C-alpha positions in Angstrom: 165.0 157.1 155.9 161.8 155.2 156.8 160.7 152.6 154.5 157.2 153.2 152.9 154.5 150.8 153.9 152.8 148.7 151.1 149.8 150.7 149.6 147.5 147.6 149.9 148.5 147.1 153.5 147.7 150.8 154.2 144.2 150.6 152.7 143.7 147.2 154.4 142.7 145.5 151.1 144.1 142.5 149.2 146.1 142.9 146.0 143.1 141.7 144.1 140.7 144.1 145.5 138.2 145.8 143.2 138.1 149.5 142.5 134.9 149.6 144.7 136.5 147.8 147.6 139.5 150.2 147.4 137.3 153.3 147.5 135.2 151.8 150.3 138.2 151.1 152.5 139.7 154.6 151.8 136.4 156.2 152.7 136.4 154.4 156.1 140.1 155.4 156.8 139.5 159.0 155.7 136.6 159.3 158.2 138.7 157.6 160.9 141.7 159.8 160.5 140.0 163.0 159.3 141.8 166.2 160.6 138.5 167.6 161.8 137.9 164.6 163.9 141.3 164.5 165.3 142.4 168.1 165.9 146.1 168.6 166.8 146.7 164.8 166.4 149.8 164.8 164.0 149.9 161.0 163.9 146.3 160.9 162.6 147.0 163.6 160.0 150.0 161.5 158.8 147.8 158.3 158.6 145.3 160.5 156.6 148.0 161.7 154.2 149.2 158.0 153.9 145.9 156.6 153.1 145.2 159.4 150.5 148.6 158.7 148.9 147.9 155.0 148.6 144.4 155.7 147.2 145.7 158.1 144.6 147.9 155.3 143.2 145.6 152.3 143.6 142.4 154.0 142.2 144.1 154.8 139.0 144.6 151.7 136.7 147.7 152.8 135.0 149.4 153.7 138.2 148.2 150.7 140.0 149.7 148.5 137.2 153.0 150.2 137.5 153.0 149.9 141.3 152.1 146.1 141.0 155.1 145.6 138.6 157.7 147.8 140.2 156.6 148.9 143.6 157.1 152.4 144.9 159.8 153.0 142.4 157.2 152.5 139.6 155.1 155.6 140.7 157.5 158.0 142.5 158.3 160.9 140.2 155.8 159.7 137.7 152.7 161.6 138.7 151.8 159.2 141.5 152.4 158.8 145.2 153.9 161.1 147.9 153.1 164.5 146.4 150.5 165.7 149.0 152.1 168.3 151.1 149.1 169.2 153.2 145.5 168.1 153.7 144.2 170.9 151.5 145.7 169.1 148.5 143.9 166.0 149.4 140.5 167.8 149.7 141.1 169.5 146.3 142.0 166.1 144.7 139.3 163.8 146.2 136.6 165.9 147.6 134.3 165.3 144.6 134.8 161.5 144.6 133.0 161.3 147.9 130.3 164.0 147.3 131.9 166.5 149.7 132.4 163.8 152.5 135.2 165.8 153.9 133.1 168.8 154.7 133.5 172.5 153.9 137.2 173.0 154.3 138.1 176.7 154.7 134.6 177.5 153.3 135.9 177.6 149.7 133.3 177.1 147.1 134.5 175.0 144.0 134.7 176.6 140.5 132.0 175.2 138.4 132.0 174.9 134.5 129.2 176.6 132.8 126.2 174.5 131.6 126.3 172.8 128.1 123.8 173.9 125.5 122.3 172.1 122.4 122.1 172.9 118.8 121.0 171.1 115.7 122.3 170.8 112.1 120.7 169.2 109.0 123.0 167.7 106.3 122.5 166.1 103.0 124.0 162.7 102.5 126.7 164.3 100.2 127.7 166.8 102.9 127.7 163.9 105.5 130.1 161.9 103.2 132.5 164.6 102.5 132.4 166.6 105.7 131.3 170.3 105.8 131.6 173.6 107.8 128.2 174.8 108.9 127.0 177.8 110.9 124.5 176.8 113.6 122.2 178.9 115.6 121.3 178.3 119.3 120.3 180.1 122.5 122.5 180.5 125.7 122.6 182.8 128.6 125.3 185.6 128.6 126.4 188.1 131.1 123.9 191.0 131.4 125.4 194.2 130.0 123.5 196.4 132.4 124.8 195.0 135.6 127.9 193.4 134.0 126.9 190.1 135.4 126.6 191.1 139.2 122.8 190.8 139.2 122.7 194.0 141.3 121.2 197.4 140.3 123.8 200.1 139.4 125.0 201.7 142.7 124.3 198.6 144.7 126.4 195.5 145.3 126.1 191.9 146.3 126.1 191.1 149.9 127.5 188.2 151.8 124.9 185.5 152.2 123.8 185.4 155.9 122.7 181.8 155.7 126.1 180.3 154.9 128.2 183.2 155.9 129.5 183.8 152.5 131.0 180.2 152.0 128.4 179.1 149.5 128.3 175.8 151.2 126.6 174.5 154.4 127.8 171.6 156.5 125.5 169.0 158.0 126.8 166.6 160.6 125.4 163.2 161.5 127.6 161.5 164.2 131.2 161.6 162.9 130.3 162.2 159.4 130.1 165.8 158.0 128.5 166.2 154.7 129.0 169.6 152.8 126.2 170.8 150.4 125.5 173.7 148.3 123.8 176.6 150.2 120.1 176.7 149.3 119.7 180.4 149.9 122.5 181.6 147.6 122.9 178.5 145.4 126.6 178.3 146.0 127.4 182.0 145.2 128.3 183.0 148.7 126.5 186.3 148.2 123.0 187.5 147.3 121.4 190.6 145.8 119.1 192.9 147.7 118.4 195.3 144.8 118.2 193.1 141.8 119.0 194.4 138.3 115.7 195.1 136.5 117.2 194.0 133.1 118.1 190.5 134.2 116.0 190.3 137.4 118.9 189.7 139.5 120.4 186.5 137.7 123.3 188.5 136.1 122.5 186.8 132.8 120.2 187.1 129.8 119.1 184.6 127.3 120.5 185.4 123.7 120.4 183.9 120.3 124.0 183.3 119.0 125.7 181.6 116.1 128.8 179.5 115.9 130.7 177.7 113.2 131.2 173.9 113.5 133.3 171.6 111.4 131.4 168.4 110.7 133.8 165.4 110.1 133.2 163.3 107.0 131.0 160.2 107.8 128.8 161.5 110.6 125.6 159.6 110.8 122.1 160.6 111.9 121.9 161.4 115.6 125.6 161.8 116.2 126.9 164.7 118.2 129.7 167.2 117.5 131.1 169.2 120.4 131.7 172.9 119.9 134.2 173.7 122.9 133.5 176.8 124.9 130.3 177.8 123.2 128.0 176.9 126.2 126.8 179.1 129.0 129.3 181.0 131.2 130.4 179.8 134.6 128.5 181.1 137.6 131.7 181.7 139.5 134.5 182.4 137.2 135.2 178.9 135.8 135.4 177.8 132.2 132.3 178.1 130.0 130.3 175.1 129.0 130.2 173.4 125.6 127.6 173.4 122.7 126.7 169.8 121.6 125.5 169.9 118.0 123.1 167.0 117.1 123.4 166.0 113.4 120.4 165.0 111.3 121.1 163.6 107.9 118.3 164.1 105.3 116.9 161.2 103.3 118.3 160.6 99.9 116.2 159.9 96.8 118.4 157.1 95.5 120.5 155.7 98.5 119.7 154.2 101.8 122.4 154.1 104.5 123.2 151.2 106.7 126.3 152.3 108.8 129.2 152.6 106.4 127.3 151.0 103.5 124.9 152.5 101.0 122.1 150.6 99.3 120.8 151.4 95.9 117.7 149.5 94.4 117.6 149.5 90.6 114.9 148.1 88.5 116.1 146.0 85.4 114.1 144.4 82.5 113.5 140.7 82.0 115.8 140.5 79.1 118.6 142.3 81.1 118.2 139.7 83.8 118.1 136.8 81.4 120.8 137.7 79.1 123.1 139.8 81.3 124.1 143.4 80.9 126.5 146.2 81.9 124.3 148.2 84.2 125.2 152.0 84.8 124.5 152.9 88.4 124.8 156.1 90.4 127.5 156.5 93.1 128.3 159.5 95.4 131.3 160.2 93.1 129.3 160.0 89.8 128.3 157.2 87.4 129.6 153.7 88.0 129.1 150.3 86.4 127.9 146.8 87.5 128.2 143.6 85.5 124.9 141.7 85.7 125.5 138.1 84.8 122.8 136.1 82.7 120.2 134.4 84.9 120.1 137.2 87.5 117.2 137.0 89.8 115.1 139.7 91.6 116.8 140.6 94.9 120.3 139.7 93.8 122.9 142.2 95.3 126.1 143.4 93.6 128.9 145.2 95.6 131.0 148.1 94.6 133.8 148.1 97.0 134.9 151.5 98.5 131.9 153.4 97.1 130.0 153.8 100.4 130.4 156.1 103.4 133.5 157.1 105.5 133.3 156.6 109.3 134.9 159.2 111.5 135.9 156.5 113.9 137.7 154.2 111.5 139.9 154.4 108.3 138.4 153.4 105.0 135.2 153.6 103.1 132.1 151.3 103.2 130.6 149.7 100.1 127.8 150.4 97.6 125.3 147.6 97.5 123.3 147.5 94.3 120.1 145.4 94.5 118.3 144.7 91.2 114.6 144.0 90.9 113.1 142.7 87.6 110.5 145.0 86.5 107.5 143.8 84.6 106.1 146.3 82.0 102.5 147.3 82.4 102.1 148.3 78.7 103.6 146.6 75.7 104.1 147.9 72.1 102.7 145.6 69.3 106.2 144.3 68.5 107.0 143.6 72.2 103.6 141.7 72.5 104.3 139.6 69.3 107.8 138.7 70.6 106.8 137.7 74.0 104.0 135.5 72.7 106.5 133.7 70.4 108.6 133.3 73.6 105.7 131.9 75.5 104.9 129.3 72.8 108.6 128.3 72.7 108.6 127.9 76.6 105.4 125.8 76.4 107.0 123.4 73.8 110.4 123.2 75.6 109.6 123.1 79.3 112.7 123.2 81.5 113.2 120.2 83.8 112.8 122.2 87.0 109.6 123.8 85.7 108.2 120.4 84.6 108.9 118.9 88.0 107.0 121.7 89.6 103.9 121.2 87.4 104.0 117.5 87.7 103.8 118.0 91.6 100.7 120.4 91.0 99.0 117.9 88.8 99.6 115.1 91.3 98.3 117.2 94.1 95.1 118.2 92.2 94.5 114.6 91.3 94.6 113.5 94.9 92.2 116.3 95.9 89.7 115.0 93.1 89.8 111.5 94.3 89.1 112.4 97.9 
């Protein structure tokens, strides 16, 4: 049995070649040994198959890694190398990679997936945190019931496109390169309608409003998308339907702000709570919680409640709740509060703290300099 040649040698690249260099070299060899350019040349066809086999392995990172470590033994029988029995397999596998470089083999049009559609869903923060099942409404094209998707009036039928001969593709040639493109007359269908259906105007489809259920995972954030498989538009030529992408909008909450997995809650406290310390009751998504505010707390200080934030659908665990306190100065005082605060003010005036005294000493010194000048 003949020994297989090295794949890098076949594609005429080094073992450190990039994916781009491998693809470029394969393109060059594919054109050189293309069966349409070498009719009846069995040697050229074998070289074409050989190059395609090498490319199939080296353009795949996993297969290339196995080949680099174990050679042909690492890819034979493992989904890589040596399985192309004829050139049609190669066109089927790699035609899309090179934009139909190989030209319209046998005039077969490719099955295309239907178009994707879009829907939107609004969630409360609580729903986003827990996950929820929602029914969304959106529009998509569906097969016309009158003509059953043919686009033709009842009693008539579609006729083979005269522009492409029913292939759905046209081939343009420039030198040795043949490029296959979608037929501009029938848009790839291979046929056209002479007596269009009046209900759908020959398109075979009608726009309808539909509903679908979607399971929203816990922890979704504003702007994320959830895919509803198979709920898009039907394929124009018998392929699978498209998908519906549901865009999530999370409504603003009256108490919490969200930053990724974390929640922020800003809570006002009194001067006495900040100065003396207190146990502060705070809201969480699970109900009331508590934060210990130490004596001497300042405006803007943040206290963390671990695991009281949001989940994240991409990672395990919960974020935190960040409680930021702000000292609130009352605009109105009772007579008793006024009396007590005045007593406190007199006490502060008689017993000035060192840091405060230092500040006022700086103010006096600055003002005296200004007066001298």
